[in-house]
C-alpha positions as CSV (number, residue, x, y, z in Angstrom):
1,M,21.3,7.0,-9.5
2,N,22.2,7.9,-6.0
3,I,20.6,4.9,-4.3
4,I,21.9,2.4,-6.8
5,E,25.4,3.7,-6.3
6,R,25.1,2.9,-2.6
7,I,24.2,-0.7,-3.5
8,T,26.9,-1.3,-6.2
9,K,29.7,0.7,-4.5
10,S,32.6,-1.7,-3.9
11,D,34.2,0.5,-1.1
12,K,34.2,-1.4,2.2
13,D,33.1,1.8,3.9
14,I,29.6,1.1,2.7
15,F,29.2,-1.4,5.5
16,D,30.3,1.0,8.2
17,G,27.5,1.7,10.6
18,K,25.2,-0.8,9.0
19,S,23.2,-3.3,11.0
20,N,23.4,-7.0,10.3
21,L,20.0,-6.8,8.6
22,Q,21.2,-4.0,6.3
23,K,24.3,-6.0,5.4
24,I,22.3,-9.1,4.5
25,S,19.9,-7.0,2.4
26,L,22.8,-5.3,0.6
27,E,24.3,-8.7,-0.3
28,R,21.0,-9.8,-1.7
29,L,20.5,-6.6,-3.7
30,R,23.9,-6.7,-5.2
31,A,22.8,-9.8,-7.1
32,N,20.1,-7.8,-8.7
33,P,20.6,-4.0,-8.1
34,I,17.8,-2.9,-10.4
35,P,14.7,-5.0,-11.1
36,N,14.5,-6.7,-14.5
37,S,12.2,-4.7,-16.7
38,K,11.2,-7.8,-18.5
39,N,9.6,-9.2,-15.3
40,E,5.8,-8.9,-15.4
41,I,5.6,-6.8,-12.2
42,W,8.2,-4.3,-13.5
43,R,7.4,-4.3,-17.2
44,Q,5.0,-1.3,-17.1
45,T,7.3,0.9,-14.8
46,N,8.2,4.2,-16.3
47,K,12.0,4.1,-16.4
48,S,12.7,7.8,-16.2
49,K,10.3,8.2,-13.2
50,F,11.8,5.1,-11.5
51,S,15.3,6.5,-12.0
52,R,14.3,9.8,-10.5
53,F,12.8,7.9,-7.5
54,L,16.3,6.4,-6.9
55,D,18.2,9.6,-7.5
56,F,17.4,11.5,-4.3
57,K,19.9,11.9,-1.6
58,F,19.2,9.5,1.2
59,S,18.4,10.6,4.8
60,N,17.4,8.7,7.9
61,D,16.8,11.9,9.8
62,F,13.4,12.6,11.3
63,Y,11.3,15.5,10.0
64,Y,7.9,16.2,11.7
65,P,5.2,15.9,9.0
66,Q,2.5,18.4,8.2
67,I,-0.4,16.1,9.1
68,P,-3.4,16.6,6.7
69,G,-7.0,16.9,7.7
70,H,-8.2,17.6,11.3
71,S,-5.5,16.0,13.4
72,N,-6.9,16.7,16.8
73,I,-9.5,14.0,17.0
74,Q,-10.4,12.2,20.2
75,N,-10.1,8.5,20.7
76,T,-7.1,8.3,18.3
77,C,-3.7,6.8,18.9
78,R,-1.2,8.4,16.5
79,I,2.3,7.0,15.8
80,I,4.8,8.7,13.6
81,I,7.5,6.4,12.3
82,G,10.9,7.8,13.0
83,E,9.8,10.0,16.0
84,N,11.4,7.4,18.2
85,K,8.9,7.5,21.1
86,K,8.3,4.6,23.4
87,I,4.9,3.0,22.7
88,Y,2.9,1.3,25.4
89,L,-0.8,1.8,25.7
90,K,-3.1,-0.4,27.8
91,E,-6.6,-0.3,29.0
92,K,-8.8,-3.0,30.6
93,K,-9.9,-4.6,27.2
94,W,-6.9,-3.9,25.0
95,E,-3.1,-3.4,24.8
96,I,-0.7,-1.9,22.3
97,K,3.0,-2.5,23.0
98,E,6.3,-2.6,21.1
99,L,7.7,-5.8,19.9
100,E,11.0,-6.9,21.5
101,E,14.2,-6.0,19.6
102,K,15.0,-9.6,19.1
103,E,11.6,-10.4,17.7
104,I,11.9,-7.6,15.1
105,L,15.4,-8.6,14.1
106,N,14.6,-12.3,13.8
107,F,11.4,-11.7,11.9
108,L,13.0,-9.3,9.3
109,K,16.0,-11.6,8.9
110,Q,13.8,-14.5,8.0
111,K,11.9,-12.4,5.5
112,I,15.1,-11.1,3.9
113,I,16.6,-14.5,3.5
114,Q,13.4,-15.9,1.9
115,S,13.0,-12.9,-0.4
116,D,13.2,-13.3,-4.2
117,T,15.5,-10.6,-5.5
118,T,13.0,-9.6,-8.3
119,Q,9.6,-10.2,-6.7
120,N,10.6,-8.8,-3.4
121,W,13.1,-6.2,-4.6
122,S,11.2,-3.3,-3.0
123,N,11.3,-4.9,0.4
124,L,15.0,-5.6,0.1
125,L,15.8,-2.0,-0.9
126,N,13.7,-0.8,2.1
127,H,15.6,-3.1,4.6
128,F,19.0,-2.1,3.2
129,L,18.2,1.6,3.7
130,T,16.1,1.7,6.9
131,D,17.9,2.1,10.2
132,R,16.6,0.9,13.5
133,K,15.0,4.2,14.6
134,N,12.8,4.1,11.5
135,I,11.4,0.6,12.2
136,V,8.3,0.3,14.3
137,G,7.1,-3.1,15.6
138,L,3.8,-3.4,17.5
139,N,1.9,-6.2,19.2
140,I,-1.9,-5.5,19.4
141,S,-4.5,-7.4,21.4
142,G,-8.0,-7.0,22.6
143,K,-11.3,-5.3,21.7
144,E,-12.7,-1.8,21.6
145,I,-9.2,-0.5,20.7
146,P,-9.1,3.2,19.8
147,Y,-8.6,4.1,16.1
148,L,-4.9,3.7,15.4
149,E,-3.1,6.1,12.9
150,I,0.4,5.4,11.7
151,I,2.1,8.1,9.7
152,C,5.1,7.9,7.3
153,N,6.6,10.9,5.6
154,S,9.3,12.0,3.2
155,V,10.9,15.4,3.1
156,N,11.8,17.8,0.3
157,D,14.8,16.8,-1.8
158,F,15.5,13.6,0.2
159,F,14.8,9.8,0.0
160,N,13.3,8.5,3.3
161,S,12.7,4.8,4.3
162,K,10.4,3.3,6.9
163,T,9.4,-0.2,8.1
164,L,6.3,-1.2,10.0
165,I,5.6,-4.6,11.6
166,I,2.3,-5.4,13.3
167,N,1.4,-8.6,15.1
168,I,-2.4,-8.9,15.7
169,E,-3.1,-11.4,18.5
170,E,-5.8,-14.1,18.3
171,G,-9.4,-12.7,18.8
172,T,-8.4,-9.0,18.3
173,S,-10.5,-6.4,16.5
174,V,-8.8,-3.2,15.4
175,S,-9.0,-0.4,12.8
176,I,-5.7,1.0,11.5
177,S,-4.9,3.8,9.0
178,Q,-1.5,4.3,7.5
179,I,-1.1,7.8,6.1
180,N,1.8,8.2,3.8
181,I,2.7,11.9,3.2
182,G,5.0,12.8,0.3
183,D,6.7,16.1,0.4
184,K,7.4,17.9,-3.0
185,N,10.5,16.6,-4.8
186,S,11.0,13.6,-2.5
187,A,11.0,9.8,-2.4
188,L,9.6,7.4,0.2
189,S,10.0,3.7,0.7
190,I,7.7,1.8,3.0
191,S,7.6,-1.9,3.9
192,S,4.7,-3.1,6.1
193,Y,4.1,-6.5,7.6
194,F,0.8,-7.6,9.2
195,N,0.5,-10.9,11.0
196,I,-3.2,-11.5,11.7
197,G,-4.0,-14.1,14.3
198,E,-6.9,-16.5,14.4
199,D,-10.4,-15.1,14.8
200,S,-9.2,-11.5,14.4
201,V,-10.7,-8.7,12.4
202,V,-8.5,-6.0,11.0
203,N,-9.8,-2.9,9.1
204,H,-6.9,-1.4,7.4
205,G,-6.7,1.8,5.4
206,I,-3.7,3.0,3.3
207,I,-3.8,6.7,2.2
208,S,-0.9,7.8,0.1
209,F,-1.0,11.6,-0.5
210,G,1.8,13.3,-2.3
211,K,2.7,16.8,-3.6
212,N,4.5,18.1,-6.7
213,K,7.1,15.5,-7.9
214,S,6.5,13.1,-4.9
215,H,7.6,9.5,-5.4
216,I,6.7,6.4,-3.4
217,I,7.1,2.6,-3.4
218,N,4.9,1.1,-0.7
219,T,4.9,-2.7,-0.1
220,L,2.3,-4.5,2.1
221,N,2.8,-8.0,3.2
222,V,-0.1,-9.8,5.1
223,S,-0.3,-13.2,6.6
224,Q,-3.8,-14.3,7.7
225,Y,-4.6,-17.2,9.9
226,K,-7.8,-19.3,10.4
227,N,-11.1,-17.5,10.7
228,S,-9.5,-14.1,10.4
229,E,-10.9,-11.2,8.4
230,Y,-8.8,-8.5,6.7
231,N,-10.5,-5.5,5.1
232,L,-8.1,-3.2,3.1
233,G,-9.0,0.1,1.6
234,S,-6.4,2.0,-0.3
235,L,-6.2,5.4,-1.9
236,Q,-3.2,6.8,-3.9
237,F,-3.1,10.3,-5.5
238,E,-0.9,13.3,-6.2
239,Y,2.3,11.2,-6.8
240,D,4.4,11.7,-9.9
241,F,5.5,8.1,-9.4
242,G,3.6,5.8,-7.1
243,R,3.7,2.0,-6.6
244,L,1.7,-0.1,-4.2
245,E,2.6,-3.8,-3.9
246,I,0.1,-6.0,-2.0
247,N,1.1,-9.5,-1.0
248,I,-1.5,-11.5,1.0
249,N,-1.1,-15.1,2.1
250,Q,-4.0,-17.0,3.7
251,V,-1.7,-19.3,5.5
252,E,-4.1,-22.1,6.3
253,G,-7.2,-21.1,4.4
254,N,-10.5,-20.5,6.2
255,A,-9.9,-16.7,6.1
256,K,-11.7,-13.8,4.6
257,T,-10.2,-10.9,2.6
258,N,-11.9,-7.8,1.3
259,I,-10.0,-5.2,-0.7
260,K,-11.2,-1.9,-2.3
261,G,-8.6,0.4,-3.8
262,I,-8.4,3.4,-6.0
263,Q,-5.6,5.3,-7.7
264,I,-6.0,8.7,-9.3
265,T,-3.6,10.2,-11.8
266,K,-3.4,13.4,-13.7
267,N,-0.8,15.5,-15.6
268,N,2.1,13.1,-16.4
269,E,1.8,10.9,-13.3
270,Q,2.2,7.1,-13.1
271,I,0.6,5.2,-10.2
272,S,0.4,1.4,-10.1
273,T,-1.0,-1.3,-7.9
274,Y,0.3,-4.9,-8.0
275,A,-1.7,-7.5,-6.0
276,N,-0.7,-11.1,-5.3
277,I,-3.2,-13.1,-3.2
278,A,-2.3,-16.7,-2.3
279,F,-4.6,-19.3,-0.8
280,N,-2.7,-22.0,1.1
281,G,-5.7,-23.8,2.6
282,P,-9.4,-24.6,1.9
283,N,-12.4,-22.3,2.3
284,G,-10.7,-19.0,1.6
285,F,-12.6,-15.9,0.5
286,L,-11.5,-12.9,-1.5
287,D,-13.5,-9.9,-2.8
288,Q,-11.2,-7.4,-4.5
289,L,-12.1,-4.3,-6.4
290,N,-9.5,-2.0,-7.9
291,K,-10.4,1.3,-9.5
292,S,-8.3,3.7,-11.6
293,L,-9.0,7.2,-12.8
294,A,-6.7,8.7,-15.4
295,N,-6.7,12.2,-16.7
296,D,-4.5,14.4,-19.0
297,K,-1.4,12.4,-20.1
298,S,-1.1,10.2,-17.0
299,H,-0.7,6.4,-16.8
300,S,-2.4,4.0,-14.3
301,V,-1.5,0.4,-13.9
302,F,-3.2,-2.5,-12.1
303,E,-1.9,-6.1,-12.2
304,G,-3.5,-8.7,-9.9
305,L,-2.8,-12.4,-9.4
306,I,-4.9,-14.9,-7.5
307,I,-3.1,-18.2,-6.7
308,V,-5.2,-21.3,-5.8
309,P,-3.1,-24.4,-5.4
310,Q,-4.5,-28.0,-5.0
311,I,-4.8,-27.6,-1.3
312,A,-7.1,-24.6,-1.5
313,Q,-10.4,-26.4,-2.3
314,K,-13.7,-24.5,-1.8
315,T,-12.0,-21.1,-2.5
316,D,-14.3,-18.3,-3.4
317,A,-12.4,-15.4,-5.0
318,S,-13.2,-12.4,-7.1
319,Q,-10.9,-9.8,-8.6
320,L,-12.4,-6.9,-10.6
321,S,-10.8,-3.9,-12.1
322,R,-13.0,-0.9,-13.0
323,N,-11.5,2.1,-14.6
324,L,-12.3,5.6,-15.9
325,L,-10.5,7.4,-18.6
326,L,-11.0,11.2,-18.5
327,S,-8.7,12.1,-21.4
328,N,-7.9,10.8,-24.9
329,Y,-4.2,11.0,-24.0
330,A,-4.3,9.1,-20.7
331,K,-3.5,5.4,-20.5
332,I,-4.7,2.6,-18.3
333,D,-3.2,-0.9,-18.2
334,T,-5.1,-3.5,-16.3
335,K,-4.5,-7.3,-15.9
336,P,-6.4,-9.3,-13.3
337,Q,-5.2,-12.9,-13.4
338,L,-6.1,-16.4,-12.0
339,E,-3.7,-19.2,-11.4
340,I,-5.8,-22.2,-10.4
341,V,-4.9,-25.8,-9.7
342,A,-7.7,-26.8,-7.3
343,D,-10.8,-28.1,-9.0
344,D,-13.6,-27.3,-6.6
345,V,-13.5,-23.5,-6.5
346,K,-15.5,-20.5,-7.5
347,C,-13.2,-17.8,-8.9
348,M,-13.8,-14.9,-11.3
349,H,-11.9,-11.9,-12.6
350,G,-12.7,-9.1,-15.0
351,A,-11.8,-5.6,-16.2
352,T,-13.6,-2.6,-17.7
353,I,-12.4,0.7,-19.0
354,S,-14.9,3.4,-19.7
355,Q,-15.6,7.2,-19.7
356,L,-18.1,9.3,-17.9
357,N,-21.6,8.5,-18.9
358,E,-22.6,11.1,-21.5
359,D,-26.3,10.4,-21.2
360,E,-26.2,11.0,-17.5
361,V,-24.2,14.2,-17.9
362,F,-26.7,15.4,-20.6
363,Y,-29.7,14.6,-18.3
364,M,-28.2,16.4,-15.3
365,R,-27.3,19.4,-17.5
366,S,-30.9,19.5,-18.7
367,R,-31.9,19.9,-15.1
368,G,-29.8,23.0,-14.7
369,L,-26.4,21.6,-13.6
370,T,-23.2,22.9,-15.2
371,L,-20.9,20.5,-17.0
372,E,-18.5,20.6,-14.0
373,E,-21.2,20.0,-11.5
374,A,-22.6,17.0,-13.5
375,S,-19.1,15.5,-13.9
376,K,-18.4,15.9,-10.1
377,L,-21.7,14.2,-9.3
378,Q,-20.6,11.2,-11.3
379,L,-17.2,11.2,-9.8
380,R,-18.6,11.4,-6.3
381,S,-20.3,8.0,-6.7
382,Y,-17.2,6.5,-8.3
383,Y,-15.0,7.6,-5.4
384,Q,-17.5,7.0,-2.6
385,E,-17.4,3.2,-2.9
386,V,-13.7,3.1,-1.9
387,I,-13.7,6.2,0.4
388,S,-16.5,4.7,2.6
389,F,-14.4,1.5,2.9
390,L,-11.5,3.3,4.5
391,P,-11.4,3.3,8.3
392,I,-11.1,7.0,8.6
393,S,-14.0,9.4,9.5
394,K,-15.1,12.4,7.5
395,E,-14.5,14.5,10.6
396,R,-10.8,13.4,10.7
397,W,-10.3,14.0,6.9
398,D,-12.9,14.8,4.3
399,L,-11.3,12.8,1.5
400,L,-14.2,12.9,-0.9
401,T,-14.3,16.7,-0.9
402,L,-10.5,16.8,-1.3
403,L,-10.6,14.5,-4.3
404,L,-13.4,16.4,-6.0
405,K,-11.4,19.6,-5.6
406,N,-8.3,17.9,-7.1
407,K,-10.1,16.6,-10.3
């Protein structure tokens, strides 16, 4: 495996041209070059697809992406990671500026040192591979901020790696979409960090859209402070191998988190979502819904964990997994979990796996709809709950129509 050889190679030349952060990450990775398949968050991973993900030739070069949808939309700030453009945008009520180099380096160094080599393996791999020009750090403040769009992409026959750090100042309100574009026969690693200040509201969408034999591992790390609200919508589709890791920490409690995500698989694809939500103070709130739709011989995985220690009294948390199987040969594994020590909480979790409602299909067909039309009508409502939660307009990208065409 091309990438693993870079980690395990004993030649001292491997350190040439590497930053201090990359060297620290490499030393951590060498203790655990490949995640232990017995670990819960790696147990379901398709070994052959994971090996292929790691087998592409690595490149830090920038390739301008083919941006999907209608890209020329007004009142939008677009940032393409790796383009290496200076970022400073300011109006009377808001400001977006780059973090200082020292801030970025100190932040990532601390994260790397604290990382568990199994639980945080994906982040460590990203920080070993990503050079400085593929790291974007932003400080965002104010109200009435234009829609912010951040794009990461991979290119045919290569492995690309990107890192994003966003600090949201106290009292800020902002909508951000990350669009991850996978070229055919490529691999992409993304690590994102969101630090959400007190009394802030962040609407965050992650749309990961691949092509034939695209591969992606995308890690999201969020810290929420008092009275903040974080709304996350996620969509993953068209990846031969896709993995989204969500780690959210309500640092002092008294914060609100809403998550709606969907992953869509077909052919022989495997797409997974792993969510770890930790409450480290009282009066926290979580409402999480994850959907999977699996067709043909594909495999969809969801594993969620809500952690409520003694300090997190009055927590109100819900984690639901709702899934659709469209084939007798497809597979869905789902495992929402609770880890509760506090005794004054309201927590629930649940999972369902079903198929399209045959009675509804029969009724619609009796009214003149074809089987395909009836099926699409059911799928439309299944998709819409998540699509409407993404902070991206239909004019920018008509995702619902795209998904129905790709059934």
